[in-house]
N, C-alpha and C positions, 0 to 999 in steps of 0.2 A: 569272360564268357560270351559266346556269340549270342546274338539276339534270338535266333531260332531255338537254340537250346534253352535259353532263359524263358522264352514263351512256352515251350513245351513243358518245362518243369512247373511253371506257374499253372498251366492248365491241368497237369497231373495233380498238383497240390489241391486245386479247387475241387476237382472231382473226388479225390480221396477224402478230403476233409468234409465234403458235402455228404458222402455216403456214411462216414463215421458219425457225424452229427445226427443224421437221420436215424441211424441205428440206435444211438444213445437215446434219442427222443422217443422212439417207438418202444424201446425196452424199459424206459423209466419215465412214463408220462407224467408222473407227479412231480418230477424234478424241474419241469419246464412250465411256463405260464400256460394256462388253459385258453383255448379259443372261445370267445364269447358265444353263448348259445344261439342268439339270433343269426350271427354270421355262419355258424356251423350248420344250422337248419337251412339257411339260404344256399350254402354250398351243396348240401345233400339234394335239395330241390333242383339246383342248377345242373348237377352231375346226373341226376335221375337215378339215384341208388334205389334198387328194388329189394336187395337182400343184404345179408351180412358180409358176403364176399365183396360185393360192389362197394360197400361202406368201407371195408378194409383197404380196397384199392384207392378210394378217395383219400383216406387218411395217409396212405403212403405217398401219393402224388402231392398232396398238400404239404406234408412234411419235407419232401424233397425240394419243393419250390421255395419254401421258407428257409430251409437250410442252405440252399444254393445262394439265395439272396444275402443271407447273413455272412456266409464265407466269402462271397465275392466282394461285398462291401468292406469287410474287415481286411481282406487281402489288398484291395485298392488303397484303403486308408493306410495300411502298414507300408505299402510301397511308396506312397506319397511322402509319408513321414521319413522313411529311410532316405529317399532322394534329397529331401530338404536338409537332413542332418549331414549327409555326405557332401553336398555342394555348398554348405555353409549358409 
């Protein structure tokens, strides 16, 4: 497989998996660890949320950022392990 196609598929995977994980997190908040309250309050103050809509936006952005980090790290770790196994 060519490098460009492989990179494109990896980017598509990371974006798709990030959106799916974020959707699962927001639809089932009890299934994932809760954000510590002092950190959540600090984020609300930093973002400057004034109402419920802005709070929902903050929740979405935070969930996307955490999901992207998790998916990216898992993908990089999986790729590293895959290459180590294939190359012996």
